[in-house]
Backbone as numpy.savetxt, mean C-alpha at the origin, in Angstrom:
# Nx Ny Nz CAx CAy CAz Cx Cy Cz
-40.69 1.34 32.13 -40.83 1.38 30.47 -39.86 2.47 29.92
-39.80 3.46 30.48 -38.86 4.62 30.02 -37.35 4.20 30.13
-37.19 3.50 31.08 -35.67 3.03 31.27 -35.43 1.99 30.13
-36.40 1.09 29.78 -36.15 0.14 28.74 -36.14 0.83 27.45
-36.69 2.01 27.15 -36.72 2.57 25.88 -35.35 3.19 25.80
-34.87 3.75 26.73 -33.46 4.30 26.65 -32.36 3.40 26.52
-32.58 2.32 27.03 -31.53 1.11 26.89 -31.39 0.51 25.58
-32.92 0.62 25.10 -32.95 0.10 23.58 -32.49 1.07 22.42
-32.76 2.31 22.92 -32.19 3.22 21.84 -30.52 3.15 21.96
-29.98 2.98 23.25 -28.57 3.05 23.30 -27.93 1.86 22.64
-28.53 0.69 22.82 -28.33 -0.53 22.19 -28.37 -0.44 20.48
-29.41 0.27 20.21 -29.58 0.44 18.90 -28.43 1.26 18.32
-28.28 2.26 18.91 -27.27 3.20 18.47 -25.85 2.74 18.47
-25.51 1.79 19.15 -24.12 1.14 19.32 -24.18 0.03 18.31
-25.20 -0.55 17.93 -25.34 -1.48 16.84 -25.11 -0.69 15.45
-25.61 0.34 15.45 -25.53 1.14 14.16 -23.79 1.66 14.07
-23.43 2.19 15.11 -22.00 2.46 14.84 -21.10 1.38 14.76
-21.44 0.24 15.36 -20.44 -1.01 15.14 -20.64 -1.41 13.56
-21.90 -1.43 13.07 -22.02 -1.82 11.74 -21.35 -0.87 10.79
-21.52 0.46 11.06 -20.91 1.41 9.95 -19.32 1.20 10.26
-18.75 1.00 11.37 -17.36 0.77 11.45 -17.02 -0.48 10.60
-17.73 -1.43 10.80 -17.30 -2.89 10.14 -17.32 -2.61 8.72
-18.25 -1.91 8.15 -18.58 -1.52 6.66 -17.41 -0.76 6.22
-16.86 0.36 7.12 -15.83 0.97 6.56 -14.60 0.19 6.58
-14.16 -0.67 7.79 -13.11 -1.74 7.54 -13.12 -2.48 6.40
-14.22 -3.04 6.26 -14.39 -4.26 5.05 -13.94 -3.39 3.54
-14.45 -2.04 3.65 -14.17 -1.42 2.23 -12.78 -1.00 2.08
-12.10 -0.72 3.16 -10.78 -0.45 3.36 -9.91 -1.58 3.12
-10.15 -2.87 3.61 -9.51 -4.10 3.46 -9.64 -4.62 1.96
-10.61 -4.36 1.30 -11.08 -4.79 -0.21 -10.17 -4.01 -1.05
-10.12 -2.62 -0.56 -9.04 -1.87 -1.40 -7.81 -2.02 -1.42
-7.33 -2.42 -0.16 -5.94 -2.79 -0.03 -5.51 -4.22 -0.82
-6.44 -5.19 -0.79 -6.14 -6.40 -1.36 -6.20 -6.16 -2.93
-7.09 -5.23 -3.39 -7.00 -5.08 -4.84 -5.94 -4.13 -5.18
-5.29 -3.26 -4.41 -4.02 -2.72 -4.72 -2.89 -3.36 -4.51
-2.77 -4.37 -3.51 -1.67 -5.34 -3.39 -1.65 -6.24 -4.60
-2.59 -6.53 -5.16 -2.74 -7.42 -6.33 -2.33 -6.70 -7.57
-2.78 -5.44 -7.53 -2.33 -4.66 -8.82 -0.74 -4.37 -8.75
-0.35 -4.14 -7.65 1.20 -3.91 -7.57 1.96 -5.17 -7.92
1.56 -6.23 -7.31 2.22 -7.66 -7.42 2.17 -7.84 -8.98
1.18 -7.56 -9.70 1.08 -7.91 -11.24 1.92 -6.91 -11.81
1.96 -5.54 -11.37 2.95 -4.66 -12.10 4.39 -4.97 -11.88
4.80 -5.69 -10.77 6.06 -5.94 -10.30 6.45 -7.05 -11.33
5.58 -7.93 -11.62 5.88 -9.14 -12.29 6.15 -8.74 -13.96
5.77 -7.56 -14.32 5.96 -7.16 -15.52 7.17 -6.41 -15.64
7.89 -5.78 -14.71 9.04 -5.14 -14.74 10.13 -6.17 -14.93
11.28 -5.26 -15.63 12.53 -6.21 -15.59 12.83 -6.78 -14.29
13.92 -7.75 -14.21 14.27 -8.25 -13.08 15.14 -7.19 -12.03
15.92 -6.58 -12.94 16.94 -5.38 -12.22 15.96 -4.38 -11.56
14.93 -3.86 -12.13 13.97 -2.98 -11.58 13.20 -3.49 -10.34
12.74 -4.78 -10.72 12.01 -5.45 -9.75 12.86 -5.48 -8.29
14.12 -6.03 -8.63 14.98 -6.25 -7.55 15.21 -5.14 -6.68
15.47 -3.93 -7.34 15.76 -2.63 -6.53 14.56 -2.03 -5.96
13.42 -2.23 -6.52 12.11 -1.91 -5.63 11.79 -2.73 -4.52
12.17 -3.79 -4.79 11.65 -4.82 -3.58 12.74 -4.62 -2.52
14.05 -4.42 -2.79 15.16 -4.14 -1.59 14.66 -2.73 -1.17
14.34 -1.64 -1.80 14.05 -0.47 -1.33 12.85 -0.43 -0.36
11.71 -0.99 -0.78 10.55 -0.79 -0.20 10.17 -2.06 0.44
10.51 -3.07 0.16 10.16 -4.29 1.13 11.18 -4.34 2.36
12.45 -4.49 1.98 13.31 -4.65 2.90 13.91 -3.28 3.57
13.16 -2.15 3.06 13.36 -0.81 3.47 14.83 -0.47 3.72
15.65 -0.70 2.68 17.14 -0.38 2.64 17.39 0.99 2.31
18.30 1.70 2.72 18.91 3.08 2.48 19.45 2.89 0.91
19.94 3.99 0.41 20.62 4.13 -0.82 21.86 3.32 -0.59
22.58 3.77 0.53 23.92 3.05 0.87 23.69 1.84 1.01
22.88 1.20 1.74 22.52 -0.41 1.72 22.34 -0.92 0.61
21.42 -0.17 -0.31 21.17 -0.68 -1.67 22.55 -0.89 -2.69
23.29 0.10 -2.22 24.43 0.23 -2.93 25.59 -1.08 -2.65
25.51 -1.27 -1.40 26.36 -2.31 -0.66 25.94 -3.73 -1.28
24.39 -3.95 -1.10 23.98 -5.16 -1.60 24.06 -5.53 -3.17
24.12 -4.56 -3.65 24.25 -4.58 -5.39 25.51 -4.54 -5.75
26.32 -4.20 -5.00 27.90 -4.21 -5.52 28.27 -2.82 -6.10
27.50 -1.72 -6.04 27.74 -0.68 -6.73 27.83 0.65 -5.80
28.24 1.81 -6.59 28.12 2.90 -5.66 26.91 3.36 -5.50
26.80 4.40 -4.30 25.42 4.87 -3.79 24.89 5.61 -4.84
25.68 6.31 -5.71 25.07 7.35 -6.78 24.52 6.29 -7.90
25.01 5.33 -8.21 24.69 4.28 -9.01 23.15 3.56 -8.71
23.20 3.18 -7.32 22.03 2.53 -6.80 20.79 3.55 -6.89
21.32 4.97 -6.48 20.04 5.97 -6.64 19.67 6.09 -7.92
20.37 6.14 -9.00 20.00 6.21 -10.38 19.27 4.96 -10.82
19.71 3.86 -10.55 18.86 2.58 -10.67 17.40 2.55 -9.89
17.41 3.14 -8.78 16.30 3.21 -8.18 15.17 4.29 -8.72
15.80 5.48 -9.34 14.81 6.36 -9.89 14.35 5.83 -11.24
15.22 4.95 -11.88 14.69 4.53 -13.14 13.60 3.35 -12.87
13.90 2.59 -12.01 13.01 1.54 -11.37 11.65 2.27 -11.19
11.77 3.27 -10.44 10.38 3.86 -9.89 9.72 4.53 -11.26
10.39 4.96 -12.06 9.84 5.67 -13.32 9.07 4.58 -14.16
9.82 3.30 -14.32 9.26 2.22 -15.13 8.07 1.65 -14.45
8.24 1.67 -12.98 6.87 1.27 -12.21 5.64 2.21 -12.54
6.11 3.67 -12.19 5.07 4.55 -12.47 4.46 4.52 -13.99
5.15 4.17 -14.82 4.66 4.20 -16.46 3.94 3.02 -16.68
4.06 1.79 -15.80 3.47 0.66 -15.99 2.13 0.58 -15.09
2.04 1.36 -14.19 0.87 1.39 -13.25 -0.10 2.40 -13.79
-1.33 1.95 -13.50 -2.55 2.78 -13.87 -2.68 4.21 -12.89
-3.04 5.18 -13.33 -3.13 6.24 -12.77 -3.70 6.33 -11.34
-4.82 5.40 -11.13 -5.42 5.64 -9.85 -4.46 4.88 -8.55
-3.56 4.08 -9.11 -2.53 3.52 -8.16 -1.54 4.47 -7.66
-1.10 5.32 -8.72 -0.01 6.42 -8.22 -0.35 7.70 -7.47
-1.61 7.89 -7.35 -2.09 9.00 -6.52 -2.11 8.49 -5.13
-1.83 9.45 -4.10 -1.86 9.32 -2.74 -3.27 9.14 -2.15
-3.75 8.13 -1.38 -4.84 8.41 -0.72 -4.71 8.87 0.73
-5.65 9.66 1.30 -5.79 10.23 2.61 -6.20 8.90 3.53
-5.80 8.95 4.76 -5.96 7.97 5.61 -6.94 8.44 6.61
């Protein structure tokens, strides 16, 4: 009987840990989905030039030199365009989206 009690406690503890982990993962996934939808909405409201350079920089992970080459401009012009696009995004985004979150 004592062995069964220990096994039952162990199974109950494992179940509680698994449920807590699933709840945490679900909360993170929901937050990520909401943030992705918010980012997509903000990007759709930006000018085409701003959206293009942000997508190239973040989605395609291009460096400033690679951005300049793909846009047909100098590296400094690409850096300025990227800076302006980031400012436009930040201006259009709600504050909670612009704060960094801890992982």
